[in-house]
C-alpha positions in Angstrom: 113.3 85.8 123.4 116.0 88.2 124.5 119.7 87.4 124.4 121.3 86.3 127.6 124.4 87.8 129.2 127.5 85.7 129.8 126.6 84.8 133.4 123.0 84.0 132.4 124.3 81.7 129.7 126.4 79.9 132.2 123.3 79.2 134.3 121.3 78.1 131.2 124.1 75.7 130.3 123.6 74.1 133.7 119.9 73.7 132.9 120.6 72.3 129.4 123.1 69.8 130.8 120.5 68.4 133.1 118.0 68.0 130.2 115.0 68.2 132.5 113.1 70.7 134.7 114.6 71.5 138.0 113.2 72.7 141.4 114.8 75.8 142.8 116.5 73.6 145.5 118.0 71.3 142.9 119.2 74.3 140.8 120.9 76.1 143.8 122.5 72.8 144.8 124.0 72.4 141.2 125.2 75.9 141.3 126.9 75.4 144.6 128.6 72.2 143.3 129.8 73.8 140.1 130.8 77.2 141.5 131.2 77.0 145.3 130.7 80.5 146.8 130.7 82.3 143.4 127.2 83.7 143.7 124.9 84.3 146.7 121.4 82.9 146.6 119.9 86.4 146.1 122.3 87.0 143.1 121.1 83.7 141.5 117.5 84.8 142.2 118.1 88.0 140.2 119.6 86.0 137.3 116.7 83.5 137.4 114.2 86.4 137.3 116.0 87.9 134.3 116.0 84.6 132.5 112.2 84.2 133.0 111.7 87.8 131.8 113.9 87.1 128.7 111.7 84.1 127.9 114.4 81.4 128.1 113.3 80.0 131.4 109.7 79.0 132.3 108.6 79.0 135.9 105.7 77.3 137.7 104.8 76.9 141.3 103.5 73.7 142.8 102.6 74.4 146.4 105.8 75.7 148.0 108.0 74.3 145.3 109.3 76.4 142.4 109.9 74.5 139.2 112.0 75.8 136.3 111.9 74.5 132.8 114.4 75.9 130.2 113.6 76.4 126.5 115.7 74.1 124.5 119.2 75.1 123.5 118.3 74.6 119.9 115.3 77.0 120.2 117.5 79.6 122.0 120.2 79.4 119.3 117.7 79.6 116.5 116.1 82.7 118.1 119.4 84.4 118.5 120.5 83.6 115.0 117.2 84.9 113.6 117.6 88.1 115.7 121.1 88.8 114.5 120.3 88.1 110.9 117.4 90.5 111.2 119.5 93.1 113.0 122.6 92.9 110.8 121.2 91.8 107.4 117.6 93.0 107.4 116.5 89.3 107.3 118.2 88.9 103.9 119.5 85.3 103.6 121.4 86.3 100.5 123.2 89.1 102.3 124.1 86.7 105.2 125.4 84.1 102.9 127.3 86.5 100.8 129.0 87.9 103.9 129.6 84.4 105.2 131.3 83.5 101.9 133.4 86.7 101.9 131.6 88.3 99.0 131.5 92.1 98.9 128.1 92.4 97.5 124.8 90.7 98.5 124.3 89.1 95.1 121.2 87.6 93.7 119.7 84.3 94.7 120.9 82.8 91.4 124.5 84.0 92.2 124.2 82.5 95.7 123.1 79.2 94.2 126.2 79.2 91.9 128.5 80.0 94.8 127.0 77.1 96.8 127.4 74.7 93.8 131.1 75.7 93.6 131.6 75.1 97.3 129.7 71.7 97.1 132.0 70.6 94.3 135.3 71.4 96.1 
């Protein structure tokens, strides 16, 4: 799954708010209601194609009807967090936690446990 741009995330929020799959007609109608005149149908089509390519929106065709199903917001967030942790911390949970807690060094797992105990007792 690839990270969405700001505009793409706005469109995904629209899907997530509906909490079910949408036909293309329903989707375009919701966009028009939310942002009248903001985007043309062709611009939205480009966004939708990108969302499908990025793996956050699934597409199926039933006859002449296009149906879109978004991945869950939770799955998207998890994938983005995992990607950033890999990118920034080399998949090191200890480094992530040390950074989150404002520590200068990554620290060992035992040190991290001690830090968590301290925070739990506050």
